[in-house]
C-alpha positions as CSV (number, residue, x, y, z in Angstrom):
1,X,-17.0,-5.4,-16.9
2,X,-16.0,-9.2,-16.9
3,X,-16.0,-11.0,-14.0
4,X,-12.1,-11.5,-14.1
5,X,-11.7,-7.8,-14.3
6,X,-14.0,-7.1,-11.2
7,X,-12.0,-9.4,-9.0
8,X,-9.1,-7.7,-7.1
9,X,-5.8,-9.3,-6.8
10,X,-4.5,-10.5,-3.6
11,X,-2.7,-7.6,-1.8
12,X,-3.2,-5.5,-4.9
13,X,-2.7,-2.2,-3.1
14,X,0.3,-3.4,-1.1
15,X,2.0,-4.8,-4.2
16,X,1.2,-1.5,-6.1
17,X,3.0,0.4,-3.5
18,X,5.9,-1.7,-3.4
19,X,6.5,-1.8,-7.2
20,X,6.2,2.0,-7.1
21,X,8.9,2.1,-4.5
22,X,11.1,-0.3,-6.5
23,X,11.0,2.1,-9.5
24,X,12.0,4.9,-7.3
25,X,15.0,2.8,-5.9
26,X,16.0,1.8,-9.3
27,X,16.0,5.3,-10.7
28,X,18.4,6.3,-7.9
29,X,20.6,3.1,-7.4
30,X,20.7,1.1,-10.4
31,X,23.8,-0.7,-11.1
32,X,24.7,-1.5,-7.4
33,X,25.1,-4.9,-6.0
34,X,21.9,-6.9,-4.8
35,X,22.6,-6.6,-1.3
36,X,22.8,-2.8,-1.4
37,X,19.7,-2.6,-3.4
38,X,17.9,-4.9,-1.0
39,X,18.9,-2.6,1.9
40,X,17.9,0.5,-0.1
41,X,14.4,-1.1,-0.9
42,X,13.9,-1.9,2.7
43,X,14.6,1.7,3.7
44,X,12.5,3.2,0.9
45,X,9.5,0.9,1.8
46,X,9.8,1.6,5.5
47,X,9.7,5.4,4.7
48,X,6.4,4.7,2.6
49,X,5.0,3.6,5.8
50,X,5.4,-0.3,5.5
51,X,6.6,-2.8,7.9
52,X,9.5,-4.9,6.4
53,X,11.7,-7.7,7.6
54,X,15.0,-8.4,5.9
55,X,16.5,-11.8,5.1
56,X,13.6,-13.9,6.6
57,X,14.4,-17.5,7.5
58,X,12.0,-19.8,6.0
59,X,12.2,-23.4,7.2
60,X,11.1,-26.3,4.9
61,X,9.6,-29.1,7.1
62,X,9.0,-32.6,6.2
63,X,7.3,-35.1,8.4
64,X,8.5,-33.4,11.5
65,X,12.1,-32.9,10.3
66,X,13.6,-29.7,9.3
67,X,15.2,-30.3,5.8
68,X,16.6,-26.8,5.1
69,X,16.0,-23.2,5.5
70,X,15.5,-20.8,2.6
71,X,16.2,-16.9,3.3
72,X,13.7,-14.4,1.8
73,X,15.3,-11.0,0.8
74,X,12.4,-9.1,2.3
75,X,8.9,-9.9,3.8
76,X,6.5,-6.8,3.7
77,X,3.8,-7.1,6.1
78,X,1.0,-8.3,6.1
79,X,2.6,-10.9,3.9
80,X,4.2,-10.3,0.7
81,X,7.6,-11.7,0.0
82,X,9.9,-9.6,-2.2
83,X,13.0,-11.1,-4.0
84,X,15.5,-8.7,-5.2
85,X,17.6,-9.6,-8.4
86,X,20.3,-8.0,-10.6
87,X,20.0,-10.4,-13.7
88,X,19.8,-9.5,-17.2
89,X,16.2,-10.5,-17.1
90,X,13.8,-12.6,-15.0
91,X,14.4,-16.1,-15.5
92,X,12.0,-19.1,-15.0
93,X,14.0,-20.3,-12.1
94,X,13.6,-17.3,-10.2
95,X,9.8,-17.4,-10.1
96,X,10.5,-21.3,-9.1
97,X,12.6,-20.0,-6.3
98,X,10.0,-17.6,-5.1
99,X,7.3,-20.2,-5.4
100,X,9.5,-22.4,-3.0
101,X,9.7,-19.5,-0.7
102,X,5.8,-19.0,-0.6
103,X,5.3,-22.6,-0.1
104,X,7.8,-22.8,2.8
105,X,6.3,-19.6,4.4
106,X,2.6,-20.3,3.8
107,X,2.3,-17.0,2.3
108,X,0.5,-16.3,-1.1
109,X,1.9,-13.4,-2.9
110,X,5.5,-12.8,-3.9
111,X,7.1,-10.0,-6.1
112,X,10.4,-10.5,-8.0
113,X,12.0,-7.1,-8.7
114,X,14.8,-7.1,-11.2
115,X,17.4,-4.4,-11.0
116,X,18.9,-5.6,-14.4
117,X,19.4,-3.2,-17.5
118,X,15.8,-2.2,-17.3
119,X,13.6,-2.4,-14.2
120,X,11.3,-5.4,-14.5
121,X,9.0,-7.0,-11.9
122,X,7.0,-10.4,-11.8
123,X,4.1,-11.4,-9.3
124,X,3.9,-15.0,-8.1
125,X,1.1,-16.3,-6.4
126,X,0.7,-19.6,-4.5
127,X,-2.8,-20.3,-4.8
128,X,-2.8,-23.7,-2.8
129,X,-2.2,-21.9,0.3
130,X,-5.8,-20.3,0.0
131,X,-7.3,-23.7,-1.0
132,X,-5.6,-25.5,2.0
133,X,-7.0,-22.8,4.3
134,X,-10.6,-23.0,2.9
135,X,-10.5,-26.8,3.2
136,X,-9.3,-26.5,6.9
137,X,-12.0,-23.7,7.7
138,X,-9.2,-20.9,8.3
139,X,-10.2,-18.0,6.5
140,X,-7.5,-15.6,7.8
141,X,-5.6,-15.3,4.8
142,X,-8.4,-14.2,2.5
């Protein structure tokens, strides 16, 4: 087995559960507006035994000044941001939006879950959070 195949993804088990729940919700409620799907996903994730926070504020700071606050659809503990979309397809700007959320939160893993005509998902990883913590000696996010 190649070294890359032996390495596990960050939050691999948690993201697998989230994606499975996404498909369940898609099969039951596809076609509903985004806010309905977000709430249904929260309920289903909690029923799967996960701790979920909805519409989580993510402040963006610069040199001690609050610039803005993003709002993540869901944060599944211990730290996966979930963004719910109802677009025809996952677009590059959706991934950029999620990357901004990861940077603002300091979290490493995000999932885009698109309830479009066909269910699609994408995983976004913010690697610099891990590198920054390694430099500062903090290994709590490993």
